[in-house]
C-alpha positions in Angstrom: 37.2 5.7 4.7 33.6 6.2 4.8 31.1 3.3 5.1 28.1 2.6 3.1 26.1 3.1 6.2 27.6 6.6 6.9 27.4 7.5 3.1 23.5 7.0 3.2 23.5 8.9 6.5 25.3 11.7 4.9 23.2 11.8 1.8 20.2 12.0 4.1 21.6 15.1 5.9 22.7 16.7 2.6 19.0 16.2 1.2 17.6 17.6 4.4 19.8 20.7 4.3 19.2 21.3 0.7 15.6 22.0 1.4 16.6 25.3 3.1 18.2 26.7 -0.3 16.5 29.3 -2.4 15.5 28.2 -6.0 18.5 30.2 -7.3 20.9 28.5 -5.0 19.2 25.2 -5.5 19.9 25.6 -9.3 23.9 25.5 -8.5 23.7 22.0 -7.1 20.7 19.9 -8.9 22.4 16.9 -7.9 22.0 17.5 -4.1 18.4 16.9 -4.6 16.7 13.3 -4.8 15.9 12.0 -8.0 12.0 11.7 -8.8 10.7 8.4 -7.5 7.5 6.5 -8.5 5.0 5.5 -5.6 6.6 8.3 -3.4 4.5 10.7 -1.2 5.4 14.3 -2.2 4.3 17.3 -0.2 4.3 20.9 -1.5 7.6 22.9 -2.3 9.5 19.3 -2.2 12.2 19.6 -4.9 13.5 16.8 -7.0 15.8 16.3 -10.0 14.6 14.6 -13.1 16.7 14.2 -16.2 19.1 16.8 -14.8 16.3 19.5 -14.3 15.0 20.7 -10.8 11.4 20.6 -10.2 9.3 21.8 -7.3 5.9 20.1 -6.2 2.8 22.3 -6.5 0.4 19.7 -5.1 0.8 17.1 -2.5 0.4 13.5 -4.1 1.6 10.0 -4.1 3.7 9.8 -7.5 2.6 7.3 -10.3 4.5 6.3 -13.4 2.9 8.3 -15.7 3.1 11.7 -13.4 6.6 12.4 -14.3 7.6 16.2 -13.6 7.9 17.4 -17.4 4.3 15.8 -18.0 2.4 16.9 -14.6 2.2 20.7 -14.9 -0.6 20.5 -12.1 1.8 18.7 -9.9 5.2 20.1 -10.8 6.9 23.1 -12.0 10.3 23.5 -13.6 12.6 25.7 -11.5 14.3 28.1 -13.8 17.3 30.3 -13.3 15.8 33.8 -12.2 19.2 35.4 -13.5 18.7 34.1 -16.9 17.1 37.2 -18.5 15.9 35.3 -21.8 15.5 31.5 -21.1 14.6 29.1 -23.7 10.9 28.9 -24.5 9.2 25.6 -23.5 5.5 24.8 -24.7 3.4 24.9 -21.6 1.3 22.0 -20.8 -1.6 23.6 -19.0 -2.6 26.6 -16.9 -0.1 25.8 -14.1 3.2 26.3 -16.4 1.8 29.0 -18.6 3.7 32.2 -19.0 2.6 35.3 -17.2 2.2 38.6 -18.8 5.6 40.2 -19.6 7.4 36.9 -19.4 10.6 37.0 -21.5 11.9 34.1 -23.8 14.1 33.1 -26.5 12.6 31.1 -29.5 14.2 30.5 -32.9 17.1 32.8 -32.3 14.8 35.6 -31.3 13.7 37.4 -28.0 9.9 37.6 -27.0 7.8 38.9 -24.6 4.5 37.7 -23.6 1.4 40.1 -24.2 -1.0 37.7 -22.1 -1.4 36.4 -18.8 -1.7 32.5 -19.0 0.0 32.6 -22.2 0.3 29.2 -23.8 0.9 29.9 -27.4 4.3 29.6 -29.2 6.2 32.9 -29.9 5.7 34.1 -33.5 2.5 32.4 -33.7 0.2 34.4 -31.2 0.4 36.3 -28.0 3.9 37.4 -27.9 5.7 40.5 -29.2 9.3 40.5 -30.8 11.9 42.2 -29.3 14.4 43.8 -31.5 
């Protein structure tokens, strides 16, 4: 039987070991990463889970309640599966999560390739070429 103290010690060890995983490996075990916390000091490349999604810290900071990962693109970037060729398009919130030239996405049951660097437009509206 594992005691509560031993379980906490093991959790700390798991979190430390998970920091050595590549992003691709990390996506297979998002549950290994600590949940995002308010008033916590994050450093660049820290990874956290938030609502089942893995995020990586871009800028060292102490978190605040309004700086949750999906709403803070200058602080966090969503870690996507690099083997997924056509990930679902997500509206960028700023320059740090904008799509690169040549980025591939799925949107409205179609495939699109970004025509611009720093693309923040919705596919089908501007800045994307549809792939047949």
